[in-house]
C-alpha positions as CSV (number, residue, x, y, z in Angstrom):
1,M,-15.9,-11.2,-1.2
2,G,-13.2,-10.9,0.8
3,D,-11.1,-8.0,1.6
4,I,-9.8,-5.6,-1.1
5,I,-6.1,-4.4,0.2
6,L,-4.2,-1.6,-2.0
7,T,-0.7,-1.6,-2.6
8,G,2.2,0.6,-4.9
9,P,4.9,3.1,-5.2
10,K,5.0,5.7,-2.6
11,H,1.8,8.4,-4.1
12,C,0.5,6.3,-6.4
13,G,-2.8,6.8,-5.6
14,K,-3.6,4.1,-2.6
15,T,-5.4,5.9,-0.7
16,T,-7.9,8.1,-2.2
17,A,-8.8,5.4,-4.7
18,G,-9.2,3.2,-1.4
19,K,-11.5,5.9,0.1
20,A,-13.2,6.3,-3.3
21,L,-13.5,2.4,-3.8
22,A,-14.5,1.6,-0.2
23,S,-17.6,4.6,-0.7
24,L,-18.7,3.1,-4.0
25,I,-18.4,-1.2,-2.6
26,S,-20.2,0.3,0.5
27,G,-17.1,-0.8,2.5
28,S,-14.7,0.6,5.2
29,F,-11.6,2.4,4.2
30,I,-8.4,1.4,6.5
31,D,-5.0,2.7,6.3
32,L,-2.1,0.7,7.8
33,D,0.0,3.9,7.7
34,E,-3.0,5.6,10.1
35,K,-3.3,2.5,12.2
36,I,0.4,2.3,12.9
37,T,0.1,5.7,14.2
38,Q,-2.5,5.1,16.4
39,N,-1.0,2.0,18.1
40,T,2.8,3.9,18.2
41,G,1.9,7.2,19.0
42,K,4.5,8.0,16.1
43,T,4.3,8.0,11.8
44,P,5.8,5.6,10.0
45,R,8.6,7.9,8.9
46,E,9.4,8.7,12.7
47,L,9.5,5.1,13.3
48,Y,11.6,4.4,9.8
49,K,14.7,7.1,11.2
50,E,14.7,5.3,14.9
51,S,15.0,2.6,12.9
52,P,14.0,0.3,9.8
53,V,13.7,-2.7,12.1
54,V,11.6,-0.4,14.5
55,F,8.8,0.5,11.6
56,Q,8.8,-3.1,10.0
57,K,7.8,-4.4,13.6
58,A,5.4,-2.1,14.2
59,E,4.3,-2.5,10.3
60,A,4.0,-6.1,10.7
61,E,2.0,-5.8,13.9
62,A,-0.6,-3.3,12.6
63,L,-1.7,-5.7,9.7
64,S,-1.8,-8.3,12.2
65,A,-4.8,-6.1,14.3
66,I,-6.3,-5.2,10.7
67,I,-6.4,-9.0,9.8
68,E,-7.5,-9.9,12.7
69,T,-10.7,-7.7,13.4
70,Y,-12.4,-9.3,9.9
71,G,-16.1,-8.8,9.9
72,K,-19.2,-9.0,7.7
73,K,-18.9,-5.9,6.2
74,K,-16.3,-5.7,3.1
75,R,-13.5,-3.7,3.9
76,V,-10.4,-2.0,1.5
77,I,-7.3,-1.5,3.3
78,T,-3.9,0.2,2.1
79,M,-0.5,-0.9,2.6
80,G,2.3,1.8,2.9
81,G,4.5,1.7,-0.3
82,G,7.5,-0.8,1.5
83,I,5.8,-3.0,2.6
84,I,6.9,-5.3,-0.1
85,D,10.4,-5.1,1.7
86,N,8.7,-6.5,4.9
87,P,8.9,-10.4,4.9
88,E,6.9,-10.4,8.2
89,A,4.2,-8.2,6.6
90,I,4.4,-10.4,3.5
91,A,4.1,-13.5,5.1
92,L,1.1,-11.9,6.6
93,L,-0.7,-10.5,3.5
94,S,0.0,-14.0,1.9
95,L,-2.1,-16.0,4.7
96,F,-4.8,-13.4,4.3
97,K,-5.2,-13.9,0.3
98,K,-5.8,-17.4,1.3
99,S,-8.9,-16.1,3.7
100,G,-10.5,-14.5,0.3
101,A,-8.5,-11.2,0.4
102,E,-7.7,-9.9,-3.3
103,I,-4.3,-7.9,-3.6
104,V,-4.2,-5.2,-5.9
105,Y,-1.3,-3.4,-7.1
106,L,-1.4,0.1,-8.2
107,D,0.6,0.3,-11.0
108,I,2.6,3.7,-11.8
109,S,6.1,4.2,-13.7
110,A,9.0,5.5,-12.2
111,A,9.0,8.3,-13.5
112,A,5.6,9.4,-12.5
113,A,6.1,8.6,-9.0
114,W,9.5,10.1,-8.9
115,E,7.5,13.5,-10.3
116,R,4.7,13.0,-7.1
117,I,7.6,12.1,-4.5
118,S,10.1,14.9,-5.3
119,N,8.2,17.6,-4.6
120,K,8.0,17.0,-1.2
121,E,9.8,16.0,1.5
122,L,11.7,12.9,0.4
123,P,11.5,10.0,2.7
124,P,14.8,8.8,4.7
125,F,15.5,5.5,2.5
126,L,16.0,8.3,-0.5
127,Q,18.3,10.1,1.1
128,T,21.5,9.3,-0.9
129,D,23.9,11.2,-3.1
130,N,21.2,10.6,-6.0
131,P,17.7,10.3,-4.5
132,Q,16.4,9.9,-8.1
133,E,19.1,7.1,-9.1
134,T,17.7,5.5,-5.6
135,H,13.9,5.9,-6.4
136,R,14.2,4.1,-9.8
137,V,16.2,1.1,-9.2
138,L,14.1,1.0,-5.6
139,H,10.8,1.2,-7.8
140,K,12.0,-1.0,-10.5
141,R,12.2,-4.2,-7.6
142,R,9.6,-3.4,-5.9
143,A,7.3,-3.1,-9.3
144,S,9.0,-6.6,-9.8
145,A,7.7,-7.9,-6.6
146,Y,4.5,-6.1,-6.3
147,R,3.0,-7.8,-9.5
148,K,3.9,-11.2,-8.5
149,L,1.6,-10.5,-4.8
150,A,-0.8,-9.2,-6.4
151,D,-4.2,-10.9,-7.7
152,I,-5.0,-7.8,-9.9
153,V,-2.9,-4.8,-11.6
154,V,-4.2,-1.4,-12.1
155,N,-2.7,0.7,-14.4
156,A,-2.8,4.2,-11.8
157,E,-1.1,6.4,-13.7
158,R,-3.1,9.6,-15.1
159,K,-6.0,8.8,-13.9
160,S,-8.8,9.9,-11.3
161,P,-9.4,7.8,-8.1
162,Q,-12.5,7.4,-9.1
163,N,-12.1,6.0,-12.2
164,I,-9.5,3.6,-10.4
165,A,-12.1,3.2,-7.8
166,E,-14.5,2.0,-10.9
167,V,-11.6,-0.7,-11.8
168,I,-11.1,-1.8,-8.9
169,A,-15.0,-2.3,-8.4
170,E,-15.7,-3.6,-11.6
171,E,-12.4,-6.3,-11.5
172,T,-13.2,-7.7,-7.9
173,A,-16.5,-8.3,-8.3
174,G,-18.1,-11.8,-8.2
């Protein structure tokens, strides 16, 4: 059994479900955004504000470092919501899949994602004249790409992190 990589839109529950899953399977938990912050001393949002290119480079470097530290203990690794738009990181994830990692897409509707995002400070890429429409279009495009990348798609809408973790554990067992 390889590592389990959780993908999906911002605020779909990757981190909370990932922690629950790591506990359930007695594995370790790694959050890519935390790794980026450890490596650079800046949050992903701060890096993105500098430049999307700067952020994507830091994201790919952090992912590469995670992949290189593969060990015997199974890991649950959560990706940032926009990793699907980073060609270098997606190439790394594709290689990671070939080594046995399974990619799980946590699927939620654009409306549910917007509801979770809109009551917080909007990320820089949504600070447009019509952020809800920008989000809807982005969500639709990314969801399609995530489904193509994923080995497993889990409906994460209206489910507890524990329930999501249990579904993933069952789907990835064996």
